[in-house]
PAVEXKOL-270047 format. One record per residue (C-alpha): x, y, z; residue in three letters; residue number from 1. Coordinates in steps of 0.2 Angstrom, whole numbers, plus 5000, padded with zeros to 4 digits. Example, Ala and Ser with C-alpha at 12.3 -4.5 7.8 and 13.67 -1.06 7.14 Angstrom:
BEGIN
+------+------+------+------+-----+
!    x !    y !    z ! code ! pos !
+------+------+------+------+-----+
! 5062 ! 4978 ! 5039 !  Ala !   1 !
! 5068 ! 4995 ! 5036 !  Ser !   2 !
+------+------+------+------+-----+
***
This chain:
BEGIN
+------+------+------+------+-----+
!    x !    y !    z ! code ! pos !
+------+------+------+------+-----+
! 5033 ! 5122 ! 5094 !  Met !   1 !
! 5034 ! 5105 ! 5086 !  Leu !   2 !
! 5050 ! 5095 ! 5091 !  Asn !   3 !
! 5053 ! 5080 ! 5079 !  Val !   4 !
! 5056 ! 5063 ! 5087 !  Ile !   5 !
! 5063 ! 5049 ! 5078 !  Thr !   6 !
! 5068 ! 5032 ! 5084 !  Gln !   7 !
! 5076 ! 5018 ! 5074 !  Ile !   8 !
! 5074 ! 5000 ! 5082 !  Glu !   9 !
! 5085 ! 4986 ! 5075 !  Ile !  10 !
! 5084 ! 4968 ! 5080 !  Gln !  11 !
! 5100 ! 4959 ! 5075 !  Gln !  12 !
! 5098 ! 4942 ! 5067 !  Ser !  13 !
! 5110 ! 4928 ! 5071 !  Asp !  14 !
! 5107 ! 4918 ! 5055 !  Lys !  15 !
! 5123 ! 4924 ! 5046 !  Leu !  16 !
! 5133 ! 4927 ! 5062 !  Val !  17 !
! 5131 ! 4917 ! 5078 !  Ser !  18 !
! 5128 ! 4927 ! 5094 !  Gly !  19 !
! 5121 ! 4942 ! 5085 !  Arg !  20 !
! 5104 ! 4945 ! 5095 !  Asn !  21 !
! 5105 ! 4963 ! 5102 !  Ala !  22 !
! 5091 ! 4975 ! 5101 !  Leu !  23 !
! 5098 ! 4992 ! 5096 !  Leu !  24 !
! 5090 ! 5009 ! 5098 !  Tyr !  25 !
! 5095 ! 5025 ! 5089 !  Phe !  26 !
! 5087 ! 5042 ! 5093 !  Asp !  27 !
! 5096 ! 5052 ! 5079 !  Phe !  28 !
! 5095 ! 5050 ! 5060 !  Val !  29 !
! 5103 ! 5061 ! 5047 !  Cys !  30 !
! 5088 ! 5057 ! 5036 !  Glu !  31 !
! 5075 ! 5044 ! 5031 !  Phe !  32 !
! 5063 ! 5041 ! 5017 !  Glu !  33 !
! 5049 ! 5028 ! 5017 !  Ala !  34 !
! 5035 ! 5023 ! 5005 !  Ser !  35 !
! 5017 ! 5017 ! 5009 !  Asp !  36 !
! 5008 ! 5011 ! 4993 !  Ser !  37 !
! 4999 ! 4997 ! 4986 !  Trp !  38 !
! 5005 ! 4999 ! 4968 !  Glu !  39 !
! 5022 ! 4992 ! 4972 !  Asn !  40 !
! 5024 ! 4974 ! 4979 !  Phe !  41 !
! 5038 ! 4981 ! 4991 !  Thr !  42 !
! 5037 ! 4996 ! 5001 !  Asn !  43 !
! 5055 ! 5003 ! 5005 !  Lys !  44 !
! 5064 ! 5014 ! 5017 !  Cys !  45 !
! 5081 ! 5021 ! 5017 !  Ser !  46 !
! 5090 ! 5026 ! 5034 !  Ile !  47 !
! 5105 ! 5037 ! 5033 !  Thr !  48 !
! 5115 ! 5038 ! 5049 !  Leu !  49 !
! 5132 ! 5047 ! 5053 !  Pro !  50 !
! 5147 ! 5037 ! 5053 !  Tyr !  51 !
! 5151 ! 5041 ! 5072 !  Ser !  52 !
! 5135 ! 5037 ! 5080 !  Val !  53 !
! 5129 ! 5030 ! 5097 !  Phe !  54 !
! 5115 ! 5017 ! 5100 !  Tyr !  55 !
! 5106 ! 5012 ! 5116 !  Ser !  56 !
! 5104 ! 4994 ! 5121 !  Asp !  57 !
! 5089 ! 4987 ! 5130 !  Val !  58 !
! 5097 ! 4993 ! 5147 !  Asn !  59 !
! 5099 ! 5011 ! 5141 !  Gly !  60 !
! 5118 ! 5010 ! 5140 !  Arg !  61 !
! 5126 ! 5020 ! 5126 !  Lys !  62 !
! 5138 ! 5012 ! 5114 !  Lys !  63 !
! 5148 ! 5018 ! 5099 !  Leu !  64 !
! 5146 ! 5009 ! 5083 !  Ile !  65 !
! 5163 ! 5001 ! 5079 !  Asn !  66 !
! 5159 ! 4991 ! 5064 !  Asn !  67 !
! 5145 ! 4996 ! 5051 !  Ile !  68 !
! 5142 ! 4980 ! 5041 !  Gly !  69 !
! 5152 ! 4964 ! 5043 !  Gly !  70 !
! 5170 ! 4969 ! 5041 !  Phe !  71 !
! 5174 ! 4961 ! 5058 !  Thr !  72 !
! 5167 ! 4947 ! 5069 !  Asp !  73 !
! 5154 ! 4958 ! 5077 !  Ser !  74 !
! 5145 ! 4968 ! 5063 !  Pro !  75 !
! 5132 ! 4981 ! 5069 !  Thr !  76 !
! 5121 ! 4979 ! 5054 !  Phe !  77 !
! 5118 ! 4964 ! 5043 !  Leu !  78 !
! 5105 ! 4960 ! 5029 !  Arg !  79 !
! 5091 ! 4952 ! 5037 !  Gly !  80 !
! 5091 ! 4962 ! 5053 !  Asp !  81 !
! 5073 ! 4968 ! 5058 !  Lys !  82 !
! 5069 ! 4987 ! 5057 !  Val !  83 !
! 5056 ! 4998 ! 5064 !  Lys !  84 !
! 5055 ! 5017 ! 5061 !  Val !  85 !
! 5045 ! 5027 ! 5073 !  Thr !  86 !
! 5043 ! 5046 ! 5071 !  Ser !  87 !
! 5032 ! 5060 ! 5076 !  Gly !  88 !
! 5033 ! 5075 ! 5088 !  Tyr !  89 !
! 5034 ! 5082 ! 5105 !  Lys !  90 !
! 5025 ! 5098 ! 5108 !  Tyr !  91 !
! 5017 ! 5108 ! 5123 !  Phe !  92 !
! 4999 ! 5113 ! 5120 !  Pro !  93 !
! 4993 ! 5123 ! 5135 !  Asn !  94 !
! 5011 ! 5120 ! 5144 !  Gly !  95 !
! 5007 ! 5101 ! 5144 !  Ile !  96 !
! 5020 ! 5090 ! 5136 !  Glu !  97 !
! 5012 ! 5079 ! 5123 !  Thr !  98 !
! 5020 ! 5066 ! 5112 !  Val !  99 !
! 5013 ! 5060 ! 5096 !  Ser ! 100 !
! 5022 ! 5046 ! 5086 !  Thr ! 101 !
! 5017 ! 5033 ! 5073 !  Ala ! 102 !
! 5026 ! 5018 ! 5065 !  Val ! 103 !
! 5032 ! 5024 ! 5049 !  Ile ! 104 !
! 5040 ! 5008 ! 5043 !  Phe ! 105 !
! 5042 ! 4990 ! 5048 !  Glu ! 106 !
! 5054 ! 4978 ! 5038 !  Gly ! 107 !
! 5071 ! 4971 ! 5036 !  Phe ! 108 !
! 5088 ! 4978 ! 5031 !  Ile ! 109 !
! 5091 ! 4972 ! 5012 !  Ala ! 110 !
! 5108 ! 4981 ! 5010 !  Asn ! 111 !
! 5121 ! 4991 ! 5020 !  Val ! 112 !
! 5132 ! 5004 ! 5011 !  Thr ! 113 !
! 5149 ! 5008 ! 5017 !  Ser ! 114 !
! 5149 ! 5026 ! 5012 !  Lys ! 115 !
! 5150 ! 5040 ! 5025 !  Lys ! 116 !
! 5137 ! 5044 ! 5031 !  Pro ! 117 !
! 5131 ! 5026 ! 5028 !  Phe ! 118 !
! 5113 ! 5021 ! 5023 !  Thr ! 119 !
! 5103 ! 5006 ! 5028 !  Leu ! 120 !
! 5092 ! 5001 ! 5013 !  Glu ! 121 !
! 5076 ! 4991 ! 5019 !  Cys ! 122 !
! 5061 ! 4982 ! 5013 !  Glu ! 123 !
! 5045 ! 4978 ! 5021 !  Asp ! 124 !
! 5039 ! 4960 ! 5025 !  Tyr ! 125 !
! 5039 ! 4956 ! 5006 !  Met ! 126 !
! 5058 ! 4954 ! 5009 !  Tyr ! 127 !
! 5054 ! 4937 ! 5018 !  Leu ! 128 !
! 5042 ! 4931 ! 5004 !  Leu ! 129 !
! 5057 ! 4933 ! 4992 !  Lys ! 130 !
! 5066 ! 4921 ! 5003 !  Gln ! 131 !
! 5052 ! 4907 ! 5004 !  Ile ! 132 !
! 5052 ! 4893 ! 4991 !  Pro ! 133 !
! 5034 ! 4891 ! 4985 !  Ala ! 134 !
! 5030 ! 4873 ! 4991 !  Lys ! 135 !
! 5012 ! 4866 ! 4995 !  Gly ! 136 !
! 4996 ! 4858 ! 4989 !  Gly ! 137 !
! 4998 ! 4842 ! 4980 !  Ser ! 138 !
! 5015 ! 4843 ! 4972 !  Asn ! 139 !
! 5012 ! 4862 ! 4970 !  Asn ! 140 !
! 4995 ! 4859 ! 4961 !  Tyr ! 141 !
! 4981 ! 4868 ! 4970 !  Phe ! 142 !
! 4963 ! 4863 ! 4965 !  Ser ! 143 !
! 4951 ! 4878 ! 4963 !  Gly ! 144 !
! 4938 ! 4868 ! 4972 !  Lys ! 145 !
! 4948 ! 4867 ! 4988 !  Lys ! 146 !
! 4959 ! 4883 ! 4987 !  Tyr ! 147 !
! 4956 ! 4901 ! 4985 !  Thr ! 148 !
! 4971 ! 4912 ! 4982 !  Val ! 149 !
! 4972 ! 4918 ! 5000 !  Glu ! 150 !
! 4972 ! 4900 ! 5006 !  Lys ! 151 !
! 4986 ! 4895 ! 4993 !  Ile ! 152 !
! 4998 ! 4909 ! 4999 !  Ile ! 153 !
! 4994 ! 4906 ! 5018 !  Gln ! 154 !
! 4999 ! 4887 ! 5015 !  Glu ! 155 !
! 5014 ! 4892 ! 5006 !  Leu ! 156 !
! 5019 ! 4903 ! 5020 !  Ile ! 157 !
! 5015 ! 4891 ! 5034 !  Asp ! 158 !
! 5026 ! 4878 ! 5025 !  Asn ! 159 !
! 5041 ! 4889 ! 5029 !  Ser ! 160 !
! 5049 ! 4895 ! 5045 !  Glu ! 161 !
! 5038 ! 4910 ! 5045 !  Tyr ! 162 !
! 5023 ! 4902 ! 5050 !  Lys ! 163 !
! 5014 ! 4913 ! 5063 !  Gly ! 164 !
! 5025 ! 4928 ! 5058 !  Val ! 165 !
! 5015 ! 4933 ! 5042 !  Ile ! 166 !
! 4996 ! 4931 ! 5040 !  Asn ! 167 !
! 4987 ! 4933 ! 5024 !  Val ! 168 !
! 4971 ! 4944 ! 5026 !  Asn ! 169 !
! 4956 ! 4932 ! 5024 !  Gln ! 170 !
! 4941 ! 4945 ! 5023 !  Lys ! 171 !
! 4940 ! 4941 ! 5004 !  Thr ! 172 !
! 4941 ! 4924 ! 4996 !  Gln ! 173 !
! 4947 ! 4925 ! 4978 !  Thr ! 174 !
! 4945 ! 4909 ! 4967 !  Asn ! 175 !
! 4954 ! 4908 ! 4951 !  Ile ! 176 !
! 4952 ! 4890 ! 4948 !  Gly ! 177 !
! 4966 ! 4877 ! 4947 !  Asp ! 178 !
! 4983 ! 4884 ! 4950 !  Tyr ! 179 !
! 5000 ! 4876 ! 4947 !  Ile ! 180 !
! 5017 ! 4883 ! 4953 !  Ile ! 181 !
! 5029 ! 4879 ! 4940 !  Glu ! 182 !
! 5049 ! 4878 ! 4942 !  Gly ! 183 !
! 5058 ! 4884 ! 4958 !  Asn ! 184 !
! 5047 ! 4899 ! 4962 !  Met ! 185 !
! 5047 ! 4909 ! 4978 !  Thr ! 186 !
! 5031 ! 4916 ! 4986 !  Val ! 187 !
! 5035 ! 4933 ! 4979 !  Met ! 188 !
! 5037 ! 4926 ! 4961 !  Gln ! 189 !
! 5020 ! 4918 ! 4964 !  Val ! 190 !
! 5012 ! 4935 ! 4969 !  Leu ! 191 !
! 5020 ! 4942 ! 4953 !  Glu ! 192 !
! 5012 ! 4928 ! 4943 !  Asp ! 193 !
! 4996 ! 4931 ! 4950 !  Leu ! 194 !
! 4996 ! 4950 ! 4946 !  Arg ! 195 !
! 5002 ! 4947 ! 4928 !  Lys ! 196 !
! 4989 ! 4933 ! 4924 !  Asn ! 197 !
! 4975 ! 4936 ! 4936 !  Ala ! 198 !
! 4977 ! 4955 ! 4940 !  His ! 199 !
! 4977 ! 4953 ! 4958 !  Leu ! 200 !
! 4986 ! 4966 ! 4969 !  Glu ! 201 !
! 4998 ! 4961 ! 4984 !  Ser ! 202 !
! 5005 ! 4972 ! 4997 !  Phe ! 203 !
! 5008 ! 4972 ! 5016 !  Phe ! 204 !
! 4999 ! 4981 ! 5030 !  Arg ! 205 !
! 5012 ! 4978 ! 5044 !  Gly ! 206 !
! 5014 ! 4959 ! 5045 !  Thr ! 207 !
! 4998 ! 4956 ! 5036 !  Glu ! 208 !
! 4998 ! 4952 ! 5017 !  Leu ! 209 !
! 4983 ! 4958 ! 5008 !  Gln ! 210 !
! 4978 ! 4950 ! 4991 !  Ile ! 211 !
! 4965 ! 4953 ! 4979 !  Gly ! 212 !
! 4956 ! 4965 ! 4966 !  Phe ! 213 !
! 4951 ! 4977 ! 4981 !  Leu ! 214 !
! 4965 ! 4988 ! 4987 !  Val ! 215 !
! 4956 ! 4998 ! 5000 !  Tyr ! 216 !
! 4948 ! 4992 ! 5016 !  Asp ! 217 !
! 4935 ! 5005 ! 5020 !  Glu ! 218 !
! 4933 ! 4998 ! 5038 !  Ser ! 219 !
! 4951 ! 5002 ! 5042 !  Ile ! 220 !
! 4949 ! 5019 ! 5034 !  Ala ! 221 !
! 4933 ! 5023 ! 5045 !  Ile ! 222 !
! 4942 ! 5016 ! 5061 !  Glu ! 223 !
! 4957 ! 5027 ! 5058 !  Arg ! 224 !
! 4946 ! 5042 ! 5055 !  Glu ! 225 !
! 4937 ! 5039 ! 5072 !  Leu ! 226 !
! 4954 ! 5040 ! 5080 !  Gln ! 227 !
! 4959 ! 5056 ! 5071 !  Gln ! 228 !
! 4951 ! 5065 ! 5057 !  Lys ! 229 !
! 4964 ! 5070 ! 5043 !  Lys ! 230 !
! 4961 ! 5088 ! 5039 !  Val ! 231 !
! 4973 ! 5098 ! 5028 !  Phe ! 232 !
! 4970 ! 5117 ! 5025 !  Val ! 233 !
! 4978 ! 5127 ! 5011 !  Phe ! 234 !
! 4989 ! 5141 ! 5018 !  Gln ! 235 !
! 4990 ! 5132 ! 5035 !  His ! 236 !
! 4996 ! 5114 ! 5036 !  Asn ! 237 !
! 4999 ! 5111 ! 5017 !  Ile ! 238 !
! 5017 ! 5116 ! 5014 !  Ile ! 239 !
! 5019 ! 5113 ! 4996 !  Glu ! 240 !
! 5006 ! 5106 ! 4983 !  Glu ! 241 !
! 5006 ! 5100 ! 4965 !  Asp ! 242 !
! 4987 ! 5099 ! 4963 !  Leu ! 243 !
! 4976 ! 5102 ! 4949 !  Ile ! 244 !
! 4958 ! 5107 ! 4951 !  Tyr ! 245 !
! 4947 ! 5100 ! 4937 !  Lys ! 246 !
! 4928 ! 5102 ! 4934 !  Arg ! 247 !
! 4919 ! 5086 ! 4931 !  Arg ! 248 !
! 4914 ! 5093 ! 4914 !  Glu ! 249 !
! 4932 ! 5094 ! 4909 !  Asp ! 250 !
! 4937 ! 5076 ! 4913 !  Val ! 251 !
! 4938 ! 5064 ! 4899 !  Val ! 252 !
! 4939 ! 5046 ! 4905 !  Leu ! 253 !
! 4935 ! 5029 ! 4898 !  Ser ! 254 !
! 4938 ! 5011 ! 4905 !  Ala ! 255 !
! 4940 ! 4994 ! 4898 !  Val ! 256 !
! 4933 ! 4981 ! 4911 !  Ala ! 257 !
! 4937 ! 4963 ! 4911 !  Cys ! 258 !
! 4930 ! 4948 ! 4920 !  Ser ! 259 !
! 4939 ! 4931 ! 4920 !  Phe ! 260 !
! 4926 ! 4917 ! 4922 !  Asn ! 261 !
! 4927 ! 4899 ! 4924 !  Glu ! 262 !
! 4914 ! 4891 ! 4913 !  Ile ! 263 !
! 4909 ! 4873 ! 4914 !  Glu ! 264 !
! 4909 ! 4863 ! 4897 !  Thr ! 265 !
! 4900 ! 4847 ! 4892 !  Asp ! 266 !
! 4916 ! 4837 ! 4893 !  Lys ! 267 !
! 4921 ! 4827 ! 4908 !  Gln ! 268 !
! 4938 ! 4823 ! 4917 !  Thr ! 269 !
! 4944 ! 4805 ! 4919 !  Lys ! 270 !
! 4936 ! 4805 ! 4936 !  Asp ! 271 !
! 4919 ! 4810 ! 4929 !  Gly ! 272 !
! 4920 ! 4828 ! 4934 !  Gln ! 273 !
! 4914 ! 4842 ! 4921 !  Lys ! 274 !
! 4929 ! 4850 ! 4913 !  Lys ! 275 !
! 4930 ! 4869 ! 4915 !  Thr ! 276 !
! 4938 ! 4883 ! 4904 !  Lys ! 277 !
! 4942 ! 4901 ! 4907 !  Asn ! 278 !
! 4932 ! 4914 ! 4898 !  Glu ! 279 !
! 4937 ! 4932 ! 4896 !  Arg ! 280 !
! 4922 ! 4945 ! 4895 !  Leu ! 281 !
! 4927 ! 4963 ! 4891 !  Glu ! 282 !
! 4917 ! 4979 ! 4889 !  Val ! 283 !
! 4921 ! 4997 ! 4885 !  Leu ! 284 !
! 4913 ! 5011 ! 4896 !  Val ! 285 !
! 4915 ! 5029 ! 4890 !  Tyr ! 286 !
! 4907 ! 5046 ! 4891 !  Asn ! 287 !
! 4895 ! 5050 ! 4877 !  Lys ! 288 !
! 4886 ! 5067 ! 4878 !  Asn ! 289 !
! 4889 ! 5068 ! 4897 !  Gly ! 290 !
! 4882 ! 5050 ! 4900 !  Glu ! 291 !
! 4892 ! 5035 ! 4903 !  Leu ! 292 !
! 4888 ! 5021 ! 4890 !  Val ! 293 !
! 4895 ! 5003 ! 4888 !  Gly ! 294 !
! 4898 ! 4991 ! 4874 !  Val ! 295 !
! 4903 ! 4973 ! 4874 !  Lys ! 296 !
! 4919 ! 4967 ! 4864 !  Lys ! 297 !
! 4915 ! 4957 ! 4849 !  Glu ! 298 !
! 4925 ! 4942 ! 4845 !  Lys ! 299 !
! 4940 ! 4945 ! 4834 !  Gly ! 300 !
! 4938 ! 4964 ! 4835 !  Lys ! 301 !
! 4947 ! 4978 ! 4845 !  Ser ! 302 !
! 4940 ! 4992 ! 4855 !  Phe ! 303 !
! 4942 ! 5009 ! 4847 !  Pro ! 304 !
! 4959 ! 5017 ! 4851 !  Glu ! 305 !
! 4959 ! 5030 ! 4865 !  Asn ! 306 !
! 4964 ! 5047 ! 4857 !  Lys ! 307 !
! 4958 ! 5058 ! 4871 !  Glu ! 308 !
! 4959 ! 5058 ! 4890 !  Gly ! 309 !
! 4964 ! 5044 ! 4901 !  Glu ! 310 !
! 4958 ! 5026 ! 4899 !  Arg ! 311 !
! 4958 ! 5014 ! 4914 !  Arg ! 312 !
! 4957 ! 4996 ! 4916 !  Thr ! 313 !
! 4946 ! 4987 ! 4929 !  Phe ! 314 !
! 4947 ! 4968 ! 4933 !  Phe ! 315 !
! 4932 ! 4958 ! 4940 !  Phe ! 316 !
! 4929 ! 4940 ! 4944 !  Lys ! 317 !
! 4914 ! 4929 ! 4939 !  Asp ! 318 !
! 4904 ! 4942 ! 4931 !  Val ! 319 !
! 4896 ! 4933 ! 4916 !  Thr ! 320 !
! 4884 ! 4946 ! 4910 !  Ser ! 321 !
! 4890 ! 4960 ! 4899 !  Ala ! 322 !
! 4876 ! 4972 ! 4906 !  Asp ! 323 !
! 4882 ! 4968 ! 4924 !  Thr ! 324 !
! 4900 ! 4971 ! 4919 !  Leu ! 325 !
! 4895 ! 4987 ! 4911 !  Ile ! 326 !
! 4886 ! 4993 ! 4927 !  Gln ! 327 !
! 4900 ! 4988 ! 4938 !  Arg ! 328 !
! 4913 ! 4997 ! 4927 !  Ala ! 329 !
! 4902 ! 5013 ! 4927 !  Lys ! 330 !
! 4900 ! 5012 ! 4946 !  Asp ! 331 !
! 4919 ! 5011 ! 4948 !  Lys ! 332 !
! 4923 ! 5024 ! 4934 !  Leu ! 333 !
! 4911 ! 5037 ! 4943 !  Asn ! 334 !
! 4924 ! 5037 ! 4957 !  Asp ! 335 !
! 4935 ! 5047 ! 4945 !  Tyr ! 336 !
! 4922 ! 5058 ! 4937 !  Phe ! 337 !
! 4922 ! 5072 ! 4949 !  Tyr ! 338 !
! 4925 ! 5091 ! 4951 !  Ser ! 339 !
! 4940 ! 5092 ! 4963 !  Gly ! 340 !
! 4959 ! 5090 ! 4965 !  Tyr ! 341 !
! 4971 ! 5078 ! 4957 !  Arg ! 342 !
! 4989 ! 5076 ! 4961 !  Gly ! 343 !
! 5000 ! 5077 ! 4977 !  Thr ! 344 !
! 5003 ! 5089 ! 4992 !  Phe ! 345 !
! 5016 ! 5090 ! 5006 !  Thr ! 346 !
! 5012 ! 5092 ! 5024 !  Thr ! 347 !
! 5019 ! 5090 ! 5041 !  Phe ! 348 !
! 5020 ! 5073 ! 5050 !  Gly ! 349 !
! 5003 ! 5076 ! 5059 !  Ile ! 350 !
! 4990 ! 5071 ! 5057 !  Pro ! 351 !
! 4999 ! 5055 ! 5052 !  Phe ! 352 !
! 4992 ! 5047 ! 5035 !  Val ! 353 !
! 4993 ! 5030 ! 5028 !  Lys ! 354 !
! 4988 ! 5024 ! 5010 !  Gln ! 355 !
! 4969 ! 5020 ! 5011 !  Gly ! 356 !
! 4965 ! 5034 ! 5023 !  Asp ! 357 !
! 4952 ! 5047 ! 5019 !  Asn ! 358 !
! 4957 ! 5065 ! 5021 !  Val ! 359 !
! 4949 ! 5082 ! 5020 !  Tyr ! 360 !
! 4956 ! 5096 ! 5009 !  Leu ! 361 !
! 4950 ! 5113 ! 5015 !  Ile ! 362 !
! 4951 ! 5128 ! 5004 !  Asp ! 363 !
! 4944 ! 5142 ! 5015 !  Lys ! 364 !
! 4946 ! 5155 ! 5001 !  Ser ! 365 !
! 4935 ! 5145 ! 4989 !  Leu ! 366 !
! 4925 ! 5133 ! 5000 !  Pro ! 367 !
! 4916 ! 5125 ! 4986 !  Glu ! 368 !
! 4933 ! 5117 ! 4981 !  Arg ! 369 !
! 4934 ! 5108 ! 4998 !  Ser ! 370 !
! 4932 ! 5090 ! 4997 !  Gly ! 371 !
! 4935 ! 5073 ! 5004 !  Tyr ! 372 !
! 4948 ! 5061 ! 4996 !  Tyr ! 373 !
! 4955 ! 5043 ! 4996 !  Lys ! 374 !
! 4974 ! 5042 ! 4998 !  Val ! 375 !
! 4983 ! 5032 ! 4986 !  Lys ! 376 !
! 5001 ! 5033 ! 4992 !  Ser ! 377 !
! 5012 ! 5042 ! 5005 !  Val ! 378 !
! 5030 ! 5046 ! 5005 !  Arg ! 379 !
! 5038 ! 5050 ! 5022 !  Tyr ! 380 !
! 5054 ! 5060 ! 5024 !  Thr ! 381 !
! 5062 ! 5064 ! 5041 !  Gly ! 382 !
! 5078 ! 5068 ! 5050 !  Gly ! 383 !
! 5087 ! 5084 ! 5054 !  Val ! 384 !
! 5076 ! 5094 ! 5041 !  Asn ! 385 !
! 5060 ! 5089 ! 5050 !  Gly ! 386 !
! 5046 ! 5077 ! 5046 !  Leu ! 387 !
! 5036 ! 5077 ! 5031 !  Arg ! 388 !
! 5022 ! 5068 ! 5021 !  Gln ! 389 !
! 5019 ! 5069 ! 5003 !  Glu ! 390 !
! 5001 ! 5063 ! 5000 !  Ile ! 391 !
! 4995 ! 5056 ! 4983 !  Glu ! 392 !
! 4976 ! 5057 ! 4980 !  Leu ! 393 !
! 4967 ! 5044 ! 4971 !  Asp ! 394 !
! 4949 ! 5050 ! 4970 !  Tyr ! 395 !
! 4936 ! 5061 ! 4978 !  Lys ! 396 !
! 4923 ! 5053 ! 4990 !  Ile ! 397 !
! 4905 ! 5060 ! 4990 !  Pro ! 398 !
! 4903 ! 5072 ! 5005 !  Lys ! 399 !
! 4889 ! 5085 ! 5006 !  Ser ! 400 !
! 4894 ! 5104 ! 5008 !  Gln ! 401 !
! 4885 ! 5104 ! 5025 !  Thr ! 402 !
! 4898 ! 5090 ! 5031 !  Glu ! 403 !
! 4912 ! 5100 ! 5024 !  Ile ! 404 !
! 4907 ! 5116 ! 5032 !  Asp ! 405 !
! 4905 ! 5107 ! 5049 !  Glu ! 406 !
! 4924 ! 5101 ! 5047 !  Ile ! 407 !
! 4929 ! 5119 ! 5044 !  Ile ! 408 !
! 4920 ! 5124 ! 5059 !  Lys ! 409 !
! 4927 ! 5111 ! 5070 !  Lys ! 410 !
! 4944 ! 5115 ! 5063 !  Phe ! 411 !
! 4943 ! 5133 ! 5068 !  Asn ! 412 !
! 4938 ! 5127 ! 5085 !  Asp ! 413 !
! 4953 ! 5116 ! 5087 !  Trp ! 414 !
! 4964 ! 5131 ! 5082 !  Arg ! 415 !
+------+------+------+------+-----+
***
């Protein structure tokens, strides 16, 4: 039997009210809901607690909440308090007590409702970037010869009080040329501008900000899989599903691929440097008689309107050859040309899954439909009604039937 464990940890902030610095623990929650996705800048979490609830301090002493959110001199919860939600199970395989939990969410209280029961509305570390004024470079001018996007954002953060709290992932270095921050922007608004104009995604993994064209880090997925394989079996640990199985032959897809390139001109700047200009290269890749083909966009003309299937848009940097861009787009589009499942499914809280993980979907009735998939997003819900994960698939990862059969065999052995 699985017994759900949920712990809410809240570190009070003394920014608004002096002397508020207690670390509070709650081992009961009516319900919580949290998201883990790269599509939205901010992952959110809502925590609903009963009006009459006790918390424990660092010494384990139980205390009753006497003020929810700021109506006396000693509020329990305030905007800006740090929050961590941990959940999982306690169970007894072979009579041995085993506890398996994971951090579901880390962030800050963004709002406190006063309804009964009351709710804490929380945001991940993007909450802090919404507070940081964007100041850096040379009067907010960043030379493309000196700065990559990752270095720009890290400098903006380091120029604030949150230096050392938030780090920017430096595995990739993305250069978009010269960049100017105009007006009184926050770091979050800079990220929004980079998404709009340079098509760079931004999201947090814990306290680390990831920026770039790539949203999945396969090394992290492999490391997490080595710790625990994520295996989900129909009629076993898949509770509900909204999945559609499609054959590759029935999938209609096309893609527009764009590359933004900085091109040197024959003109010079005042200091003798060659001037550059941004050039946009676009190609269309589509299925023609079962084969992917590509064409370059002609100046002054538009691509044919998409009248069937799904059309995706891919962005690349510094691809100056149309043939190379077509091949890059074909490689990426091939990820979505597969026979397999599309959609979402709901499972229990174990094995624990995060966006970017790789999961096995096993159909023992139709083994040929089993497969290995990339996770696009996860929605977690927990509380008195148990712990659930709603997992959204992105695409299927090639895996031989022999490897799938081995997973099924191991799963039967685990049971």
